C-alpha positions as CSV (number, residue, x, y, z in Angstrom):
1,M,91.1,123.3,111.7
2,I,93.3,121.6,109.3
3,S,91.6,123.2,106.2
4,R,92.0,126.6,107.9
5,F,95.7,126.3,108.7
6,D,96.3,125.0,105.2
7,E,94.3,127.7,103.4
8,Y,96.1,130.4,105.6
9,L,99.6,129.0,104.6
10,Q,98.6,129.0,100.9
11,R,97.4,132.6,101.1
12,Y,100.1,134.1,103.5
13,P,103.1,131.9,103.2
14,K,105.5,134.6,104.2
15,S,103.5,136.3,106.9
16,D,104.8,136.6,110.5
17,E,102.3,134.0,111.6
18,A,103.3,131.5,108.9
19,I,105.6,129.6,111.3
20,E,103.0,129.1,113.9
21,A,100.4,128.3,111.4
22,A,102.6,125.6,109.9
23,Y,103.4,124.0,113.2
24,L,99.7,124.1,114.4
25,L,98.7,122.5,111.0
26,A,101.2,119.6,111.7
27,E,99.9,119.2,115.1
28,S,96.1,119.2,113.9
29,L,97.1,116.5,111.5
30,V,98.6,114.4,114.3
31,R,95.6,114.8,116.6
32,S,93.3,114.0,113.7
33,A,95.2,110.7,113.1
34,Q,94.9,110.0,116.9
35,I,91.2,110.6,116.7
36,L,91.0,108.3,113.7
37,R,93.0,105.6,115.6
38,Q,90.3,105.6,118.3
39,H,87.7,104.8,115.7
40,L,89.9,102.0,114.4
41,A,89.7,100.2,117.7
42,K,85.8,100.3,117.3
43,A,85.6,99.4,113.6
44,E,83.5,96.4,112.9
45,T,84.7,95.3,109.5
46,E,88.0,94.6,107.7
47,N,87.2,97.2,105.0
48,A,86.6,99.9,107.6
49,R,89.8,99.1,109.4
50,V,91.8,99.3,106.1
51,E,90.2,102.6,105.2
52,L,90.9,104.0,108.6
53,R,94.6,102.8,108.6
54,D,95.0,104.5,105.2
55,R,93.6,107.8,106.5
56,I,95.8,107.6,109.6
57,N,98.9,107.0,107.5
58,Q,97.8,109.9,105.2
59,R,97.4,112.3,108.1
60,L,100.8,111.3,109.7
61,S,102.5,111.4,106.4
62,A,101.3,114.9,105.8
63,A,102.2,116.0,109.3
64,L,105.7,114.6,108.7
65,D,106.2,116.5,105.5
66,H,105.0,119.8,107.1
67,L,107.4,119.3,110.1
68,R,110.4,118.5,107.9
69,N,109.8,121.5,105.7
70,L,109.3,123.7,108.8
71,Q,112.5,122.4,110.3
72,T,114.5,123.0,107.2
73,F,113.0,126.6,107.0
74,L,113.8,127.4,110.6
75,S,117.3,125.8,110.4
76,D,118.1,128.2,107.6
77,L,116.9,131.1,109.6
78,H,118.8,130.0,112.7
79,R,122.0,129.7,110.4
80,D,121.7,133.2,109.3
81,D,120.9,134.4,112.8
82,R,117.5,135.5,112.0
83,L,115.5,133.3,114.2
84,D,113.5,135.0,117.1
85,R,112.6,133.2,120.4
86,F,109.4,131.8,119.2
87,G,111.1,130.3,116.1
88,Q,113.8,128.8,118.2
89,R,111.2,127.0,120.3
90,A,109.5,125.8,117.1
91,L,112.7,124.5,115.9
92,H,113.3,122.6,118.9
93,D,109.8,121.1,119.0
94,T,110.1,119.9,115.3
95,Y,113.1,117.7,116.2
96,F,111.2,115.9,118.8
97,E,107.7,115.8,117.0
98,I,109.3,114.4,113.8
99,A,110.6,111.5,115.8
100,R,107.3,111.1,117.6
101,V,105.4,111.0,114.3
102,L,107.7,108.4,112.8
103,F,107.1,106.3,115.9
104,Q,103.4,106.5,115.5
105,M,103.9,105.5,111.8
106,E,105.8,102.4,113.2
107,K,108.8,103.5,111.2
108,F,111.1,102.4,114.1
109,D,114.5,102.5,112.5
110,E,113.8,106.0,111.3
111,A,112.3,107.1,114.6
112,V,115.5,106.1,116.3
113,E,117.5,108.2,114.0
114,A,115.2,111.2,114.6
115,Y,115.4,110.9,118.3
116,R,119.1,110.5,118.1
117,A,119.2,113.9,116.1
118,A,117.0,115.5,118.8
119,T,119.5,114.4,121.5
120,Y,122.4,115.7,119.6
121,K,120.8,119.0,119.0
122,Y,119.5,119.6,122.5
123,P,121.6,117.5,124.9
124,D,120.8,119.6,128.0
125,D,117.0,119.2,127.5
126,P,115.1,117.0,129.8
127,Q,113.1,115.8,126.7
128,V,116.2,113.8,125.9
129,L,115.2,111.5,128.5
130,L,112.0,110.8,126.8
131,A,113.9,110.5,123.6
132,Y,115.8,107.6,125.1
133,I,112.8,105.9,126.5
134,Q,111.2,106.1,123.1
135,M,114.3,104.8,121.4
136,A,114.3,101.8,123.8
137,H,110.5,101.2,122.7
138,C,111.6,101.3,119.1
139,Y,114.2,98.7,119.7
140,S,111.9,96.6,121.6
141,R,109.5,96.7,118.7
142,L,112.3,95.7,116.5
143,G,113.2,92.6,118.5
144,K,116.4,94.1,119.8
145,P,116.0,93.9,123.6
146,A,119.7,94.3,124.4
147,E,119.8,97.7,122.7
148,A,116.6,98.6,124.5
149,R,118.1,97.9,127.9
150,S,121.2,99.7,126.8
151,L,119.4,102.9,126.2
152,L,117.4,102.8,129.3
153,E,120.8,102.5,131.2
154,Q,122.1,105.5,129.2
155,A,119.0,107.4,130.2
156,R,119.7,106.8,133.9
157,V,123.3,108.0,133.5
158,I,122.1,111.2,131.7
159,L,119.5,111.7,134.5
160,R,122.1,111.4,137.1
161,D,124.4,113.9,135.5
162,F,121.8,116.5,134.9
163,P,122.0,119.4,137.2
164,E,118.8,120.3,139.2
165,E,118.6,123.5,137.5
166,V,117.7,121.9,134.3
167,F,114.5,120.7,135.6
168,Q,113.6,123.9,137.5
169,S,114.1,125.9,134.4
170,Q,111.6,124.0,132.3
171,A,108.0,124.3,131.8
172,S,107.4,120.6,132.3
173,S,106.2,119.5,135.6
174,L,108.4,116.5,135.8
175,Q,111.2,116.6,138.1
176,A,114.3,114.2,138.4
177,A,112.2,111.8,140.7
178,D,109.5,111.7,138.1
179,W,112.0,110.8,135.2
180,E,113.6,108.1,137.5
181,Q,110.1,106.5,138.1
182,W,109.3,106.7,134.4
183,I,112.6,105.0,133.5
184,Q,112.1,102.5,136.1
185,W,108.6,101.6,134.8
186,A,110.0,101.4,131.1
187,S,112.6,99.0,132.3
188,Q,110.1,96.8,134.0
189,M,108.0,96.7,130.8
190,H,110.7,95.7,128.7
191,K,111.7,92.9,131.2
192,F,108.2,91.5,131.1
193,A,107.9,91.9,127.3
194,E,111.4,90.1,126.8
195,A,110.4,87.4,129.3
196,D,107.1,86.6,127.4
197,T,109.1,86.5,124.1
198,Q,111.6,84.0,125.5
199,R,108.7,82.0,127.0
200,I,106.9,81.9,123.7
201,G,110.1,80.9,122.0
202,N,110.6,77.8,124.3
203,I,107.2,76.4,123.6
204,P,107.8,73.2,121.6
């Protein structure tokens, strides 16, 4: 699939389907990296693990480049008021997908910036809640538990202030109660992780 989308974009870069093809190419690269990550868990030698990590990073880097280029292209169309409904949705998705890819690449500082950009661009979208949860994960990985806790508390406030219509109008099946449970689960996970870190730090 990756080669097909790539070939199509090279042949028809200005076709009506080019936007969809570019997005699907990026998604295919991300999925390919996820499959390779499954193989990584089963690799038996260090050489095999190194090779798989390199291939994963290559796929994710390529996906990131395609998503960023697509975002720039769609943003230009949006600025000129030439973006149709599908293009608007694709632009929306690039903001959250770029952040997700950066998280998978373990570029946590950059992922936080990308998630923040998504929340500023689409403040009324329920995916903002996921962005805050993921930013909390980023700060936890960076060894900043206070920042992680703060973001989860912000997520609770945002959830409380969202009108019910926001969830009813979305394609996602997650409702306010589901998001509350997810935020609560994330908070518990961060508490456990922080407690483990403190306990290890106290070992003489």
